Structure formats: C-alpha cells, structure tokens
C-alpha positions in Angstrom: 0.0 0.0 0.0 1.3 3.5 -0.8 0.9 6.5 1.5 -2.7 7.6 1.2 -2.2 11.1 2.5 -1.6 14.2 0.4 1.8 14.9 2.1 4.9 13.3 0.6 7.9 11.9 2.4 11.3 13.5 1.9 14.8 12.2 2.5 18.3 13.2 1.4 21.2 10.9 0.5 24.5 12.1 1.9 27.8 11.2 0.2 31.0 13.1 0.7 30.9 16.6 -0.7 27.9 15.8 -2.9 27.0 13.6 -5.8 28.7 15.5 -8.5 32.3 14.2 -8.7 33.7 17.8 -8.7 31.5 19.0 -5.8 34.5 19.1 -3.5 36.0 22.0 -5.6 33.0 24.3 -5.1 33.8 27.5 -3.1 31.5 26.6 -0.3 32.6 22.9 0.0 34.5 21.6 3.0 36.9 19.0 1.6 39.3 19.2 4.5 36.5 18.2 6.9 35.0 15.2 5.1 36.3 12.8 7.7 35.4 14.8 10.8 32.4 14.3 13.1 31.5 18.0 12.9 31.0 17.8 9.2 28.5 15.0 9.3 26.6 16.3 12.3 26.3 19.7 10.5 24.7 18.0 7.5 22.3 15.9 9.5 21.3 18.8 11.7 20.6 20.8 8.6 18.4 18.0 7.2 16.6 17.9 10.6 16.0 21.6 10.5 14.2 21.0 7.2 11.9 18.4 8.9 13.1 15.6 6.6 12.1 12.0 7.3 15.6 10.7 7.3 19.1 10.8 5.8 20.9 8.0 4.2 24.7 7.8 4.5 26.4 6.2 1.6 29.1 3.5 2.0 30.9 0.8 0.1 33.6 -1.8 0.5 35.8 -0.2 -2.2 37.0 3.2 -3.0 34.6 5.5 -4.9 35.0 5.2 -8.6 33.9 6.8 -11.8 33.0 3.3 -13.0 30.0 1.4 -11.5 31.7 -2.0 -11.8 35.4 -1.5 -11.2 37.9 0.8 -9.5 39.6 3.7 -11.3 42.9 5.5 -10.8 41.6 9.0 -10.7 43.1 11.4 -8.2 40.9 14.5 -8.9 37.8 13.2 -7.2 36.9 12.4 -3.6 38.2 9.0 -2.5 37.9 7.5 1.0 35.0 7.6 3.4 34.0 6.8 7.0 32.0 3.8 8.1 28.4 4.7 7.6 27.0 2.9 10.7 29.6 4.4 13.0 29.0 7.8 11.6 25.2 7.5 12.2 25.9 6.4 15.8 28.1 9.4 16.3 25.5 11.8 15.0 22.5 10.2 16.6 22.8 11.8 20.1 23.1 15.3 18.5 19.7 14.9 16.8 16.2 14.5 18.1 13.7 13.6 15.3 15.3 12.7 12.0 15.9 9.1 10.9 19.4 7.7 10.4 19.8 5.1 7.6 23.4 4.0 7.0 24.3 1.9 4.0 25.6 -1.7 4.6 27.1 -3.9 1.9 25.6 -7.2 2.8 27.4 -9.4 0.2 30.5 -9.8 2.2 29.3 -9.1 5.8 27.6 -11.3 8.4 23.9 -10.7 9.2 24.5 -11.3 13.0 27.0 -8.4 13.1 24.7 -6.0 11.2 21.6 -7.0 13.2 23.5 -6.1 16.4 24.9 -2.8 14.9 21.6 -1.5 13.6 19.8 -2.5 16.9 22.5 -0.6 18.8 21.9 2.4 16.5 18.2 2.2 17.2 18.9 2.4 21.0 21.4 5.2 20.5 18.9 7.2 18.5 15.9 6.3 20.6 14.1 4.6 17.7 15.2 6.4 14.6 17.4 3.8 12.9 17.2 2.1 9.5 19.5 0.4 7.1 20.1 0.5 3.4 21.2 -3.0 2.2 23.5 -2.9 -0.7 24.7 -5.7 -3.0 28.2 -5.9 -4.4 29.1 -7.7 -7.6 32.6 -6.1 -7.9 35.5 -8.5 -7.9 37.8 -6.0 -6.3 35.6 -5.8 -3.2 35.3 -9.6 -3.0 39.1 -9.7 -3.0 39.2 -7.9 0.3 37.7 -10.9 2.0 39.0 -14.0 0.1 35.8 -16.0 0.7 34.5 -16.0 -2.8 35.4 -14.9 -6.3 33.1 -12.9 -8.6 33.5 -12.7 -12.4 34.2 -9.2 -13.8 31.1 -7.7 -15.4 31.1 -4.5 -17.3 28.1 -2.2 -17.3 27.4 -3.1 -20.9 27.2 -6.8 -19.9 24.5 -6.5 -17.3 21.8 -7.7 -19.6 23.6 -11.0 -20.5 22.3 -14.3 -19.2 25.5 -14.8 -17.1 25.2 -11.4 -15.5 21.5 -11.8 -14.8 22.2 -15.2 -13.2 24.7 -13.6 -10.9 22.3 -10.7 -10.0 19.5 -13.2 -9.2 21.9 -15.1 -6.9 23.2 -12.0 -5.1 19.7 -10.6 -4.5 18.4 -14.0 -3.3 21.3 -14.0 -0.8 20.3 -10.5 0.2 16.7 -11.6 0.8 17.9 -14.4 3.2 20.3 -11.9 4.8 17.4 -9.5 5.6 15.3 -12.5 6.9 18.1 -13.4 9.3 18.5 -9.9 10.5 14.7 -9.5 11.1 14.6 -12.8 13.0 17.5 -11.7 15.2 15.8 -8.4 16.0 12.8 -10.5 17.2 14.9 -13.1 19.1 14.3 -11.1 22.3 10.7 -10.5 23.3 10.0 -6.9 24.3 9.7 -7.8 28.0 12.6 -10.3 28.2 14.6 -8.0 30.5 13.2 -8.2 34.0 15.9 -6.3 35.9 14.5 -7.3 39.3 17.1 -6.6 41.9 15.1 -8.2 44.7 14.8 -11.6 43.0 18.2 -11.3 41.2 16.6 -12.0 37.8 17.8 -9.7 35.0 16.5 -11.7 32.0 13.6 -14.1 31.5 15.4 -16.8 29.5 12.1 -18.2 28.2 11.7 -14.9 26.3 15.0 -15.3 24.3 14.6 -17.4 21.2 16.8 -19.4 18.9 16.0 -18.4 15.3 17.4 -21.6 13.9 17.8 -20.2 10.4 19.2 -22.7 7.8 19.6 -21.6 4.2 21.9 -21.8 1.3 24.1 -18.9 2.5 23.6 -18.6 6.2 23.2 -20.9 9.2 22.4 -18.8 12.2 21.4 -20.2 15.6 20.7 -17.0 17.5 19.5 -15.3 19.7 21.0 -11.9 19.2 23.1 -10.5 22.1 21.2 -7.1 21.8 17.7 -6.9 23.1 14.8 -6.1 20.7 15.3 -2.6 19.3 13.0 0.2 20.4 11.2 0.2 17.0 10.9 -3.6 17.1 12.1 -3.7 13.6 14.3 -0.8 12.3 13.4 0.3 8.8 15.0 -1.8 6.0 15.6 0.0 2.7 17.1 -0.9 -0.7 18.0 0.8 -4.0 16.4 -1.0 -7.0 16.9 -0.5 -10.8 15.2 -3.5 -12.4 12.9 -6.5 -11.8 15.2 -8.6 -9.6 15.8 -5.9 -7.0 12.2 -4.8 -7.3 11.3 -8.3 -6.0 13.7 -7.7 -3.0 11.9 -4.5 -2.2 8.5 -6.1 -2.6 9.3 -9.1 -0.4 11.8 -7.8 2.2 12.0 -4.0 2.5 10.0 -1.2 4.1 11.3 1.3 1.5 12.6 0.9 -2.0 14.5 3.7 -3.8 13.8 3.6 -7.5 15.1 5.6 -10.5 12.4 6.5 -13.0 12.9 9.4 -15.4 9.2 10.3 -16.0 5.7 9.8 -14.7 5.1 6.9 -17.0 8.1 5.0 -15.6 6.9 5.9 -12.1 3.6 4.0 -12.8 5.3 1.1 -14.4 7.8 0.6 -11.5 5.3 1.1 -8.7 2.9 -1.3 -10.4 5.6 -4.0 -10.7 6.6 -3.5 -7.0 2.9 -3.7 -5.9 2.4 -6.9 -7.9 5.5 -8.3 -6.3 4.3 -7.3 -2.9 1.1 -9.3 -3.5 3.0 -12.3 -4.7 5.1 -12.2 -1.5 2.0 -12.1 0.6 2.6 -8.5 1.8 -0.3 -6.7 0.0 -1.6 -5.6 3.4 1.7 -4.0 4.5 3.0 -0.6 3.8 6.0 -0.6 1.5 7.1 2.9 0.5 8.5 3.5 -3.0 10.7 6.6 -3.1 12.0 8.2 -6.2 15.7 9.1 -6.3 16.8 12.3 -8.0 20.1 14.1 -8.2 19.4 17.8 -7.8 21.1 21.1 -8.8 18.9 23.8 -7.2 19.3 27.6 -7.6 17.1 30.7 -7.7 16.9 30.5 -11.4 17.1 27.6 -13.8 19.9 29.4 -15.7 22.0 29.6 -12.6 21.6 25.9 -11.9 22.5 25.0 -15.5 25.6 27.3 -15.3 26.7 25.7 -12.1 26.3 22.2 -13.5 28.2 23.2 -16.6 31.0 24.6 -14.6 31.3 21.4 -12.5 31.1 19.3 -15.7 34.0 21.2 -17.2 36.1 20.6 -14.1 35.3 16.8 -14.3 36.0 16.7 -18.1 32.6 15.2 -19.0 28.9 15.8 -18.6 27.6 14.4 -15.3 25.4 11.3 -15.6 23.7 9.2 -13.0 21.6 6.1 -12.5 18.9 8.4 -11.3 17.3 11.3 -13.1 19.2 14.6 -12.8 17.1 17.7 -12.0 18.5 21.1 -12.8 16.3 24.1 -11.9 14.5 26.0 -9.2 13.0 24.7 -6.0 9.5 25.6 -7.3 10.1 23.6 -10.5 11.3 20.7 -8.5 8.2 20.9 -6.3 6.1 20.7 -9.4 7.9 17.5 -10.5 7.7 15.9 -7.1 4.0 16.5 -6.9 3.5 15.1 -10.4 5.4 11.9 -9.5 3.7 11.6 -6.2 0.4 11.5 -7.9 1.7 8.9 -10.2 2.4 6.5 -7.3 5.5 7.4 -5.4 5.1 8.0 -1.6 8.3 10.0 -1.2 11.6 11.0 -2.6 15.3 10.6 -1.7 17.1 13.6 -3.1 20.8 13.5 -3.8 22.4 16.9 -3.4 24.8 17.5 -6.3 26.9 19.7 -4.1 27.1 20.1 -0.3 26.2 22.3 1.5 24.7 24.4 -1.4 22.0 21.9 -2.7 21.3 20.5 0.7 20.5 24.0 2.0 18.3 24.7 -1.1 16.4 21.5 -0.2 15.8 22.4 3.4 15.5 26.2 3.1 13.7 26.6 -0.2 12.2 23.4 -1.5 10.6 22.5 1.9 9.0 25.9 2.4 7.6 25.7 -1.1 6.1 22.3 -0.5 4.7 23.5 2.8 3.0 26.5 1.1 1.4 23.9 -1.1 0.4 21.8 1.9 2.4 19.0 0.5 4.9 18.6 3.4 4.8 18.6 7.2 5.3 21.7 9.2 6.6 19.8 12.3 7.6 16.4 13.4 4.6 14.4 14.7 6.3 11.1 15.7 9.3 10.2 17.8 10.5 7.2 15.8 11.4 6.7 12.1 8.6 4.1 11.7 6.2 6.6 13.2 7.3 9.3 10.7 6.7 6.9 7.8 3.4 5.7 9.1 4.7 2.2 9.7 3.2 0.3 12.7 5.5 -1.2 15.3 5.4 -4.9 14.4 4.5 -7.7 16.8 7.3 -10.1 17.8 7.1 -13.2 15.7 8.3 -15.4 18.6 6.1 -14.0 21.4 3.4 -16.3 22.6 -0.1 -15.1 21.5 
C-alpha cells in the first residue's frame, strides 16, 4: 500500500561533498572536513531543521570510482570515506527527530553483526534507525575478504544471461540476509529483561529465542546479544533499478528507492513492485516507494544550469547518474515531485549535487515551497522513524499469543 495522504515523504542521500564528482571543488565545500564528526553532524542537523524524514549515509567496500563496476585510478575526485554505521551512531545523540539510515554492503558481511549494529543504532537514536542494504558484484571488493570470487562484469554486460544469473543469486542471498536480521531483532521479546534486583533476575530466559535459520548462504542459531530494538524492527531500505531488486523491495524491504525518469516510468515501476508485494503475501503491508533524484537547485534555472556546466567542465565530461538529474529551481522541483507523487511514489530521496549548497536549497527553499502547497509537514509528529513513515511497530514473531 502506498501512502494515502496528500503529504509526501522526503529524505536526502549524503555522500562526501555531494553527488557530482567535482563538488569538492566548489567555493562553499568543506573538503578538509569530510572525515570529521562535525561535518557529518552539521549535514544531518541541517536536514533535521528541514523536517526531513531521514538521511541515508552512503558506504561501500571499495574506493569510490567513476565506474560502477570496477575501480579507477583518478586522483581528482573524492576518495575515501568513514564507516556509515559508526557515523550514524556518532551523529544520533546530537539529533532528536530525523531518521538515520546508514548503508551496509551485505554481500561480504555477516547478518549477525549487522543486526547487532543497527539494533544498537536504534537504541542510541531512541528509535530512529534504519539500514540500506546494498549488493556488491565487484571482484575488487570480493578480493578484500577472500571467501568468494566474482566474475568481472562491465556495465554493458549487465543484460547478458551470465550477469543476470549472478544478479539473481546475489539478491536471493540478500533476501535471506534480511530475513536473518529481522529474526534476530525478534529473538528477544519486548519484556525479556526483568531487571528485578530483589529476586536477582535480570533476564527471562524463556523470552529469548533461537532463530534456527538454515539456508543456502547462512546458518544462524541466535538469539542476538542485543535486546529487541525500540522500534521492534528498524526500517529496511534498498535501491532498485530492475525487476530482480524490485522483488527484493516487494518481499523484504520497508522502503525501495527507484530511479524513474518520467511519470510513465513511475507508474510502471510502482505497479511492478505492488504486484511483487502481493506475490510475496505482503499486500496488506505498507511498502514505500521513493524516487531518487540528483538535484542542482538555484534561484533561477539558468544559474543551476551554469553551475552544473562549470562542474562538468572541471570533471571533463557531462555528469550522468543512474537516477534522473534535475537542474532548476525549488518551485520547478516541487512541481515534479507532486506530479510523480500523484503517479504513485510515496516519497523522494534527493541526492544533493553539491554540499552544502544543494542540501540547503532543499531544506530552506524546497521544503517551504512544499509547505506552502500543503504537501509537506510543518513539524515532526512522531518520535520514531517508523512513526514518521506511518509504519506500525510490528509484533514479535516469537512471542506467545
């Protein structure tokens, strides 16, 4: 089910100095501070001042690259980043309302560790944690771990049968990964901790549960060592570009980020995800579909176009993205968001082309424009991320009825 209200949801995707590869060279950028806690807390606090639902923090297991499938040797673009989960945990106590959704590459990590880390983030943030699960098909990232080898696949080869077979396998593994994580979050019942000093009982052992997951990729006994998170289930999100990841969103996620380029594609993608949701037996659940957009925002469309052209010249080529690239004014962007919202999207994740400029244009110009149109909140009305998104706190699957 999509969000039935007139208000749309809004998030921002944070990555380094911005999503344009030459963003770090802008006059207002802070390239010397990219690895400092103050930089990240400033960005998230700015997003919170704009009343956004949440921020995602990008991450990977390899250096950033101008290629989607392999490393490059460029030295004129930002390379190196902090761990997204640890960054979110550092920022969490400084914020009060906004959701924190770090990216985790699940292909080479263990679900037990991630379940514990995101549960901890949920405690640190008092119920505002989520996670973006990411698949990695890059051989260079697999080589860091030595557990498996992946064949090199170029972007042009993604439609071949061999590449599609690998994609199907990696996303099937991810679905199992999410299932293990969700079971671990439920492995403690909500009232498992007694903490009764008089009787000397801290935990009711009958309310801790083995999950006994056995699958092709994982065999996990459980329970977790971290009690059930404040939200019960932190929000699970995933980026999806085609049918295979659409099925992951439909069957396993709370939010899917998709990359349509017009309203017709919005309808096609949302229809496919809703069909997949029904096939997965989740037609009665809320699964949000957010549209991803890279944004260049200025007071005039000409100024935004000039800024993009200047950045493209520094890079040496026109900027392209997996998502649509919007260049214009906040009012023009508001028009587009409302059009796509009516076509079926419940929200949007905006990728600021440059930070802080485009982030501030989102929070200080786009948000007020949407508020004038009564299309966005004027205050936070919930204390948890699930609450902001209209997602109920789920019952524990192991608790006795």
